[in-house]
C-alpha positions in Angstrom: 0.0 0.1 -0.1 3.0 2.6 1.1 2.6 5.3 -1.6 -0.8 5.9 -3.0 0.0 3.6 -6.0 0.8 0.8 -3.5 -2.6 0.6 -2.1 -3.5 -1.7 -5.2 0.0 -2.7 -6.1 0.6 -4.6 -2.8 -2.2 -6.9 -3.7 0.1 -8.2 -6.6 2.6 -9.9 -4.3 6.2 -10.7 -5.1 5.9 -14.4 -5.6 9.2 -16.5 -5.7 9.7 -20.2 -6.0 8.6 -21.8 -2.8 11.0 -24.1 -0.7 10.4 -27.7 -0.3 11.1 -27.6 3.5 11.3 -25.0 6.3 14.2 -23.6 8.2 11.9 -22.7 11.3 10.7 -25.0 14.0 7.1 -25.0 14.6 7.2 -23.3 17.9 9.0 -20.2 16.4 7.0 -19.8 13.3 4.5 -17.4 15.0 7.3 -15.0 15.5 8.1 -15.0 11.9 4.4 -14.2 11.0 4.1 -11.3 13.5 7.4 -9.8 12.4 6.4 -10.0 8.8 3.0 -8.3 9.6 4.8 -5.6 11.6 7.2 -4.8 8.7 4.4 -4.7 6.2 2.5 -2.4 8.5 5.6 0.0 8.3 4.9 0.7 4.7 1.3 0.4 4.6 0.8 3.1 7.4 3.4 5.4 5.7 2.3 5.2 2.3 -1.5 5.5 2.6 -1.4 8.2 5.3 1.3 10.2 3.3 -1.3 11.0 0.6 -3.6 12.6 3.3 -0.7 14.3 4.9 0.7 15.9 1.6 -1.1 19.1 2.1 0.0 19.6 5.8 3.6 18.8 4.8 3.4 21.6 2.2 2.2 24.0 4.7 4.7 23.0 7.3 7.7 22.8 5.2 6.7 25.3 2.5 7.0 22.7 -0.1 6.3 23.5 -3.8 4.0 21.4 -5.9 7.0 19.7 -7.8 8.6 19.0 -4.2 5.4 17.4 -3.1 5.5 15.1 -6.1 9.0 14.2 -5.3 8.3 13.4 -1.6 6.1 10.7 -3.2 8.4 9.7 -6.1 11.8 9.6 -4.4 10.4 6.6 -2.4 8.7 5.1 -5.5 11.7 5.5 -7.7 14.2 3.5 -5.5 11.6 1.0 -4.5 10.5 0.2 -8.1 14.1 0.2 -9.6 15.6 -1.9 -6.7 12.8 -4.2 -5.6 14.0 -7.1 -7.9 17.6 -6.7 -6.5 16.1 -6.7 -3.0 14.5 -10.0 -3.6 17.6 -11.6 -4.9 19.5 -10.2 -1.9 17.3 -12.6 0.2 18.3 -15.5 -1.8 21.9 -14.7 -1.7 22.5 -13.6 1.9 19.7 -15.5 3.7 15.9 -14.1 4.1 16.3 -13.3 7.8 19.5 -11.4 7.3 18.3 -9.4 4.4 14.9 -8.8 5.9 16.4 -7.3 9.1 18.7 -5.2 7.2 15.9 -3.8 5.0 13.8 -2.9 8.2 16.7 -1.4 9.9 17.3 0.9 6.8 13.7 1.6 6.5 13.3 2.8 10.1 16.4 4.7 10.2 15.4 6.6 7.0 12.0 7.1 8.7 13.4 8.8 11.7 15.4 11.1 9.4 12.1 11.9 7.5 10.5 12.7 10.9 13.1 15.5 11.6 13.7 16.7 8.0 13.9 20.4 8.2 13.1 21.2 4.5 11.7 19.6 1.5 15.1 18.5 -0.2 16.2 16.8 2.9 12.8 14.9 3.1 13.0 14.0 -0.6 16.5 12.5 0.0 15.5 10.7 3.1 12.4 9.2 1.3 14.7 7.9 -1.4 16.7 6.1 1.2 13.5 4.8 2.8 12.6 3.2 -0.6 15.9 1.3 -0.7 15.2 -0.1 2.7 11.6 -1.1 1.4 13.1 -2.6 -1.7 14.7 -5.2 0.5 11.9 -5.4 3.2 8.9 -5.8 0.9 9.9 -9.1 -1.0 11.3 -10.3 2.2 8.0 -10.0 4.0 6.2 -12.6 2.1 9.1 -14.7 1.2 10.2 -15.3 4.8 6.7 -16.6 5.6 6.8 -19.0 2.7 10.2 -20.3 3.7 9.3 -20.6 7.4 6.1 -22.5 7.1 5.7 -26.0 5.5 3.6 -26.4 2.5 0.5 -27.5 4.3 0.5 -24.6 6.6 1.7 -21.9 4.2 -1.7 -20.8 2.7 -3.2 -20.1 6.0 -0.1 -18.2 7.3 -0.1 -16.0 4.1 -3.8 -15.6 4.5 -3.3 -14.1 8.0 -0.5 -11.9 6.6 -2.8 -10.6 3.9 -5.7 -10.0 6.2 -3.6 -8.1 8.7 -2.2 -6.0 5.8 -5.5 -5.1 4.4 -6.6 -4.0 8.0 -3.7 -1.8 8.5 -4.2 -0.4 4.9 -7.8 0.5 5.7 -7.4 1.8 9.1 -4.0 3.6 8.6 -5.5 6.6 6.6 -8.6 7.0 8.8 -6.7 7.1 12.0 -4.1 9.4 10.4 -6.6 11.8 9.1 -8.1 12.1 12.6 -4.7 12.8 14.1 -3.9 15.4 11.6 -7.2 17.1 12.0 -6.9 17.0 15.8 -3.4 18.2 16.2 -2.5 20.3 13.3 -0.1 20.4 10.3 3.1 19.6 12.3 1.9 16.2 13.5 2.7 14.7 10.1 6.3 13.8 11.5 4.7 11.2 13.7 3.7 9.2 10.7 7.3 8.5 10.2 8.4 8.5 13.9 5.9 5.6 14.6 7.9 3.2 12.4 10.5 3.1 15.1 8.7 1.0 17.7 7.0 -1.2 15.1 10.4 -1.8 13.4 12.3 -2.5 16.5 9.8 -5.1 17.8 10.0 -6.8 14.3 13.8 -6.9 14.4 13.9 -8.1 17.9 11.5 -11.0 17.1 13.6 -11.9 14.0 16.9 -11.9 15.8 15.9 -13.2 19.1 13.1 -15.7 18.3 13.8 -16.9 14.8 16.8 -19.0 13.7 19.0 -17.8 10.7 18.1 -19.5 7.3 20.7 -20.6 4.9 21.1 -18.7 1.6 19.4 -20.7 -1.3 21.5 -19.7 -4.1 24.5 -17.4 -5.0 22.8 -15.1 -7.4 24.4 -12.0 -8.6 22.6 -8.8 -7.6 22.9 -7.0 -10.9 23.6 -3.7 -9.3 24.6 -2.3 -12.8 21.2 -2.9 -14.0 19.6 -1.4 -10.9 21.5 1.7 -11.3 20.6 2.2 -14.8 17.0 1.6 -14.1 17.1 4.2 -11.3 18.7 6.7 -13.5 16.4 6.1 -16.4 13.2 6.2 -14.5 14.6 9.0 -12.3 15.4 11.0 -15.4 11.9 10.4 -17.0 10.1 11.3 -13.7 12.3 14.5 -13.3 11.5 15.6 -16.8 7.7 15.0 -16.4 7.6 16.7 -12.9 9.9 19.8 -14.2 7.1 20.6 -16.7 4.9 21.7 -13.7 7.8 23.5 -11.9 8.3 27.4 -12.4 11.7 28.1 -13.9 12.5 24.4 -14.6 10.4 23.8 -17.7 13.3 24.1 -19.9 14.7 21.0 -18.4 11.8 18.7 -19.1 12.7 17.9 -22.7 16.4 17.1 -22.2 15.5 15.0 -19.0 12.8 13.0 -20.9 15.3 12.4 -23.8 18.0 11.3 -21.4 15.6 9.0 -19.6 14.6 7.4 -22.9 18.2 6.9 -23.9 19.1 5.4 -20.4 16.1 3.0 -20.8 17.4 1.8 -24.1 20.8 1.4 -22.6 19.3 -0.6 -19.5 17.4 -2.8 -21.9 20.8 -3.5 -23.9 22.5 -4.1 -20.6 20.1 -6.5 -19.4 20.1 -8.6 -22.5 23.8 -9.0 -22.1 23.7 -10.2 -18.5 24.1 -13.7 -17.5 21.8 -13.2 -14.5 19.9 -10.1 -15.2 17.6 -8.2 -12.9 14.8 -8.5 -15.4 14.3 -11.5 -17.9 13.3 -9.5 -21.0 12.7 -12.7 -22.9 9.5 -13.2 -20.9 8.0 -10.2 -22.8 8.1 -12.3 -26.0 5.0 -14.2 -24.5 2.0 -12.2 -25.7 -0.2 -13.0 -22.5 2.5 -11.9 -20.3 3.3 -8.8 -22.1 -0.4 -7.8 -22.4 -0.9 -8.4 -18.8 1.9 -6.1 -17.7 0.7 -3.3 -20.2 -2.7 -3.6 -18.6 -1.0 -3.5 -15.2 0.8 -0.4 -16.1 -2.3 1.5 -17.4 -4.4 0.5 -14.4 -1.9 1.3 -11.7 -0.9 4.5 -13.5 -4.7 5.5 -13.2 -5.1 4.3 -9.6 -1.8 6.1 -8.3 -2.7 9.4 -10.0 -6.2 9.6 -8.4 -5.1 8.4 -5.1 -2.4 11.1 -5.0 -4.2 14.1 -6.4 -7.7 13.4 -5.0 -6.8 14.1 -1.4 -5.1 17.2 -2.5 -8.4 18.4 -4.2 -10.5 17.6 -1.3 -8.3 19.0 1.6 -6.6 21.8 -0.2 -9.4 22.7 -2.8 -12.7 21.6 -1.0 -11.3 22.4 2.4 -12.5 19.1 3.8 -10.8 17.9 7.0 -8.0 15.2 6.8 -10.2 13.1 9.2 -13.0 13.0 6.5 -10.8 12.4 3.5 -9.1 9.5 5.3 -12.1 7.5 4.5 -11.5 7.5 0.7 -9.0 4.5 1.1 -11.4 2.5 3.1 -13.5 0.9 0.2 -10.5 -0.1 -1.9 -8.8 -1.9 1.1 -12.1 -3.6 2.4 -13.3 -4.8 -1.0 -10.0 -6.2 -2.1 -9.8 -8.0 1.3 -13.3 -9.5 1.0 -13.5 -10.3 -2.6 -10.1 -11.3 -3.9 -10.5 -14.9 -2.7 -14.1 -15.4 -4.3 -13.0 -13.6 -7.5 -9.8 -15.6 -7.7 -11.8 -18.9 -7.6 -14.3 -17.4 -10.3 -11.3 -16.6 -12.4 -10.0 -20.1 -12.0 -13.2 -21.5 -13.4 -13.7 -19.0 -16.5 -10.1 -17.7 -17.0 -8.8 -14.2 -16.1 -9.7 -12.3 -19.2 -13.2 -11.4 -18.2 -12.6 -10.5 -14.7 -9.7 -8.2 -15.6 -11.4 -6.6 -18.4 -14.7 -6.0 -16.7 -13.0 -4.8 -13.3 -10.9 -2.3 -15.5 -14.1 -1.0 -17.1 -15.7 -0.6 -13.6 -12.6 1.4 -12.5 -12.9 3.5 -15.8 -16.6 4.3 -14.9 -15.7 5.3 -11.4 -12.8 7.7 -12.4 -15.0 9.2 -15.2 -17.6 9.7 -12.4 -15.0 11.6 -10.4 -14.1 13.7 -13.6 -17.8 14.6 -14.1 -18.3 15.4 -10.4 -15.4 17.9 -10.4 -16.1 19.3 -13.7 -19.8 20.0 -12.6 -18.6 21.6 -9.4 -20.5 19.0 -7.2 -18.7 19.1 -3.8 -20.3 16.2 -2.1 -18.0 13.8 -0.3 -20.4 11.3 1.2 -22.9 11.3 -1.6 -20.5 11.8 -4.5 -16.8 11.0 -4.0 -17.2 8.1 -1.5 -19.7 6.0 -3.5 -17.4 6.4 -6.6 -14.3 5.3 -4.6 -16.5 2.3 -3.5 -17.1 1.6 -7.1 -13.5 1.9 -8.0 -12.7 -0.5 -5.1 -15.1 -3.1 -6.5 -13.4 -2.8 -10.0 -10.0 -3.2 -8.4 -11.2 -6.3 -6.4 -12.3 -7.9 -9.8 -8.8 -7.2 -11.2 -6.3 -7.8 -8.5 -6.3 -11.7 -8.2 -7.0 -12.6 -11.7 -4.3 -10.2 -12.9 -1.7 -12.0 -10.7 -3.0 -15.3 -12.0 -2.7 -14.0 -15.7 0.9 -13.0 -15.1 2.0 -16.3 -13.6 0.2 -18.7 -15.7 1.5 -17.1 -18.9 4.8 -18.4 -18.3 6.5 -21.6 -17.5 6.6 -22.9 -13.8 10.1 -22.1 -13.4 9.6 -18.4 -14.3 6.7 -17.7 -12.0 8.8 -15.9 -9.5 10.5 -13.7 -12.0 7.2 -13.0 -13.8 5.6 -12.0 -10.5 8.5 -9.8 -9.5 8.4 -8.0 -12.9 4.7 -7.4 -12.7 5.2 -5.9 -9.1 7.8 -3.6 -10.5 5.7 -2.6 -13.4 2.8 -1.6 -11.0 5.2 0.7 -9.0 6.8 2.2 -12.0 3.3 3.1 -13.3 2.6 4.9 -10.1 5.9 6.7 -10.3 5.2 8.0 -13.9 1.7 8.8 -13.0 2.5 11.1 -10.1 5.0 13.0 -12.3 3.0 13.1 -15.6 -0.5 13.9 -14.2 1.1 16.5 -11.8 2.1 18.5 -14.8 -1.3 18.2 -16.4 -3.0 19.4 -13.2 -0.6 22.3 -12.9 -1.1 23.3 -16.5 -4.9 23.1 -16.4 -5.1 24.9 -13.1 -2.9 27.8 -14.4 -5.0 27.8 -17.7 -8.2 28.0 -15.6 -6.9 30.9 -13.7 -6.1 32.7 -16.8 -2.5 33.7 -15.7 -3.3 37.2 -14.6 -5.9 36.2 -12.1 -3.5 33.8 -10.5 -1.8 36.5 -8.5 -2.1 35.9 -4.8 -3.8 32.5 -5.4 -2.0 29.3 -4.1 -0.9 26.6 -6.5 -2.8 23.4 -7.1 -3.0 21.3 -4.1 -1.8 24.1 -1.8 -3.9 24.9 1.2 -5.4 28.4 0.9 -5.4 30.9 3.8 -8.7 31.7 5.3 -8.0 35.4 4.5 -8.2 34.9 0.8 -10.9 37.1 -0.8 -14.0 35.3 -1.7 -13.8 36.1 -5.5 -10.3 34.7 -5.5 -11.3 31.7 -3.4 -14.0 30.9 -5.8 -11.5 31.1 -8.7 -9.1 28.8 -7.0 -11.7 26.3 -6.3 -13.0 26.2 -9.8 -9.5 25.8 -11.2 -8.8 23.0 -8.7 -11.9 21.2 -9.9 -10.9 21.7 -13.6 -7.3 20.5 -12.9 -8.4 17.3 -11.1 -11.2 16.5 -13.7 -8.5 16.5 -16.4 -6.5 14.0 -14.4 -9.5 11.8 -13.7 -10.6 11.8 -17.3 -7.2 10.8 -18.6 -6.9 8.0 -16.1 -10.4 6.8 -17.0 -9.4 6.6 -20.7 -6.2 4.6 -19.6 -8.5 2.1 -17.6 -10.5 1.6 -20.8 -7.2 0.9 -22.6 -6.4 -1.5 -19.9 -9.6 -3.4 -20.4 -9.1 -3.6 -24.2 -5.6 -4.7 -23.9 -6.6 -7.4 -21.2 -9.4 -8.6 -23.4 -7.1 -9.1 -26.6 -4.1 -10.5 -24.8 -5.2 -12.3 -21.7 -6.3 -16.1 -21.9 -10.2 -16.6 -21.7 -9.7 -20.2 -20.9 -10.0 -21.8 -17.5 -6.7 -22.5 -15.9 -5.0 -25.7 -16.8 -4.7 -27.4 -13.3 -7.8 -29.5 -12.3 -10.1 -28.3 -9.7 -9.2 -29.5 -6.2 -5.4 -29.5 -7.0 -3.0 -26.9 -5.7 -2.9 -23.8 -7.9 0.1 -21.5 -8.1 0.4 -19.0 -5.2 -0.9 -15.6 -6.1 
């Protein structure tokens, strides 16, 4: 969940080949599960609350719109670029060792975020936090799979998933209440709360859980990770700078540099003996199509979950406590429906659930665009029902999409396929926040007609109560127009996701017989 994009992306778990036995005695397995749940809660709480806290951070630190984008994207960049390397680190050095290192780095960076004196420092610490998460996120599920024997593994993963859904659902609600009650400066507690949770998790792992042996001496492909970070970082910087005053001239060269580095990364990976990403998997049409659909869908999800709270808090002047409820339907519906939808997908094939779910999400985002365009400022009767509809659509997509990705490739490649799909969803979120921010800023400025913008805060920036009524009305109308543009574009991308899924993903029931064990989602 972590950044807004991860609310949905975490439901596409990083699945890796499961061990035949377990390193952990039965009496100590519960400690593994508790530690994994606590570590997952670190990111879930951070990411989902951060979207609600962004307006408060902007006020408290004086962050610009572009800086607000990078507070989210610095984390997303290092996490998405390094998550496959983080998974390989667990194989090479042992899952417990790598998992502890990831948690320690994450909570250390979290404390630094909590005391960051200015936006640039917060952005830098968020990038380090993302490096820790890249090791911690794949380790959370993998260590459960390695600690529990096959017959107990499904139940343990189910408990982990349910606890993760609960923290994702309640985190923004509780965070919004705290922000509303204690004021803008309390956002620092969001990061500081990671310390006790992380320390308990590390204690359990080191004191109660035996060390596991490394499974294979894999190379970590640090060169590929560095190239991916530079490529996506340059692309994100170029897209973000389009919305930043005085930096627009850098957008073209940055985007071009990012595109060149992306080509270099692909060439580099093709020549590696043990590449970070096995590009040959994209020759499989169903696998490539499922990942394109994933990119479009999670691009749309991330953009709305990042910019909608800005509109509601800074534009409509709603309280953070009220806005915190927008994440609730998504988390609850995915938790409740993913199992039944997964069984349905097993019977009829993943094509129809993915395509129909994407269409439902498209309708929800189109509804948000219409609501904003019409200036209908109703949260409980307008925004919340549409977010519930969006949650229903995502619940239809999440499990079948994971299944489609892993059944498109050979059994030996399911771990790599799932890891790539996880990274694609996060990259979609990274690019979405950068690109849609520029669109929102451009539409906002155009709606204010330049000259009228004097004295009016930028998009997503809370306005002072002393703002003149006519200027406040202009600001509100411009905010609605900016978000409507974002929501409309993302609705179209969800429609494209449905079309791609329908034309590429298998519509046949899965090949294993009913009653046998299906691959792990």
